[in-house]
C-alpha positions in Angstrom: 0.0 0.0 0.0 2.9 2.4 0.8 4.2 1.8 -2.8 0.9 2.8 -4.3 0.7 5.9 -2.2 4.3 6.9 -2.9 3.6 6.3 -6.7 0.6 8.5 -6.6 2.5 11.2 -4.7 5.3 11.1 -7.2 2.8 11.4 -10.1 1.2 14.4 -8.4 4.5 16.1 -8.0 5.5 15.4 -11.6 2.1 16.7 -12.8 2.7 19.9 -10.8 6.1 20.4 -12.2 5.0 19.9 -15.8 2.0 22.3 -15.4 4.4 25.1 -14.2 6.6 24.6 -17.2 3.8 25.1 -19.7 4.4 28.8 -20.1 4.7 30.2 -23.7 8.3 30.5 -25.0 8.8 33.3 -27.5 11.5 33.7 -30.2 14.7 35.2 -28.9 16.5 35.7 -32.2 15.6 36.2 -35.9 17.6 36.0 -39.2 17.5 38.6 -40.6 17.4 40.5 -37.4 13.9 41.9 -36.9 13.7 43.0 -33.2 10.1 44.1 -33.3 9.0 40.4 -33.8 10.9 39.1 -30.7 9.3 38.4 -27.4 5.6 38.4 -26.5 2.9 40.0 -28.7 2.9 43.8 -28.1 1.2 45.3 -31.1 4.4 46.3 -32.9 4.6 44.3 -36.1 6.9 43.6 -39.0 5.6 43.7 -42.6 7.3 41.1 -44.8 8.5 41.9 -48.3 7.4 39.7 -51.2 8.6 36.2 -50.7 10.8 37.2 -47.8 11.7 34.5 -45.3 12.6 35.0 -41.6 13.9 32.3 -39.4 13.2 32.5 -35.7 15.3 30.9 -33.0 13.4 29.8 -29.9 16.6 29.4 -27.9 16.0 25.8 -27.1 14.7 22.5 -28.6 11.1 21.7 -27.8 10.3 18.3 -26.4 7.1 16.4 -27.1 4.0 17.9 -28.7 4.0 21.7 -28.9 1.5 24.4 -29.7 3.1 26.8 -32.2 1.5 30.2 -32.2 1.9 32.9 -34.8 0.6 36.3 -33.7 -0.3 38.7 -36.5 -1.9 42.0 -37.1 -5.6 41.7 -38.1 -5.7 44.1 -41.0 -8.1 44.7 -44.0 -5.7 43.6 -46.7 -5.1 39.8 -46.5 -1.6 38.5 -47.0 -0.4 34.9 -46.6 2.7 33.1 -45.5 4.1 29.6 -45.3 5.1 28.1 -41.9 8.0 25.6 -41.4 9.9 24.2 -38.4 13.4 22.6 -38.0 15.4 21.1 -35.1 18.8 22.1 -36.6 18.1 25.0 -39.0 18.9 22.8 -42.0 16.1 20.4 -42.8 12.6 22.1 -42.5 9.2 20.4 -42.2 6.1 22.1 -43.5 3.5 23.0 -40.9 1.2 25.2 -42.9 1.4 25.9 -46.6 -0.8 29.0 -46.2 -1.8 31.1 -43.2 -3.5 34.5 -43.4 -3.0 37.7 -41.4 -6.7 38.8 -41.6 -10.1 37.5 -40.9 -9.3 34.3 -42.9 -7.9 31.4 -40.9 -5.8 33.4 -38.4 -7.8 34.9 -35.6 -7.9 34.1 -31.9 -8.5 37.6 -30.4 -9.4 41.1 -31.4 -6.0 42.6 -30.8 -3.5 39.8 -31.5 -5.0 37.2 -33.8 -3.0 34.0 -33.7 -2.9 30.8 -35.6 -2.3 27.8 -33.4 -0.5 24.8 -34.9 0.1 21.4 -33.2 3.7 20.2 -33.9 4.6 16.8 -32.7 8.3 16.6 -33.6 10.9 18.5 -31.6 12.0 21.8 -33.2 14.0 25.0 -32.3 13.7 27.1 -35.5 10.6 28.5 -37.1 10.7 29.8 -40.6 7.9 32.0 -42.0 8.0 32.9 -45.7 5.7 35.5 -47.3 4.1 33.5 -50.2 1.9 36.0 -51.9 2.8 38.1 -54.9 2.9 41.9 -54.4 1.1 42.4 -57.7 -1.9 40.6 -56.3 -2.0 42.7 -53.1 -0.6 45.8 -51.6 1.0 44.6 -48.4 3.1 41.7 -47.1 2.4 39.4 -44.2 2.2 41.3 -40.9 3.9 39.5 -38.0 3.9 40.5 -34.3 5.4 37.5 -32.5 6.1 33.7 -32.6 5.6 31.6 -29.5 5.5 27.9 -28.5 4.1 26.1 -25.5 4.1 22.5 -24.4 0.9 20.5 -24.8 0.4 19.2 -21.3 -0.5 15.6 -20.8 -3.8 15.1 -19.0 -3.7 14.5 -15.3 -5.2 11.0 -15.8 -2.1 9.9 -17.6 0.2 10.7 -14.7 -2.2 9.1 -12.2 -2.4 6.0 -14.3 1.4 5.8 -14.5 1.5 6.1 -10.7 -1.0 3.3 -10.3 1.0 1.0 -12.6 4.1 1.8 -10.6 2.3 0.9 -7.4 1.0 -2.4 -8.8 4.4 -3.3 -10.1 5.9 -2.6 -6.6 3.2 -4.6 -4.9 3.8 -7.6 -7.2 7.6 -7.5 -6.5 6.9 -7.4 -2.8 4.4 -10.4 -3.1 7.0 -12.5 -4.9 9.8 -11.8 -2.3 
């Protein structure tokens, strides 16, 4: 019985630690350097040139499933961009071929609309490429910030793991 209780206690402590680490991590660097897009959304945005690509460094490799957020300016002239991620800044995986900075697919709030993308593979770098032609529109993709947060595992998973550990400990004790 002690093993089961200690297993549940360990699971609860682990769950508490993972919940506190679920804060959003924002880009700390960009190539080319575009300081206005770094850090949390603040209303200051960068407007991409036609087909311009910017690579953002999150400062660390994500682990496990992550929610990638792209914060944009909600304006009246829609522009689109492509979103890719990479662990090592060499081989990129496509996350979204097209995302919009207007009332299309990107909107999660009145001030800082964001697109949320679930990315299952670890990544450190995020590349956003303006993919609309200037002749077809007047303005480029408007970006405020890029952030990522861990997708927390449900509490039931941790409790189930603790229960399995308790059962295994009890079995070992019964065989001894």
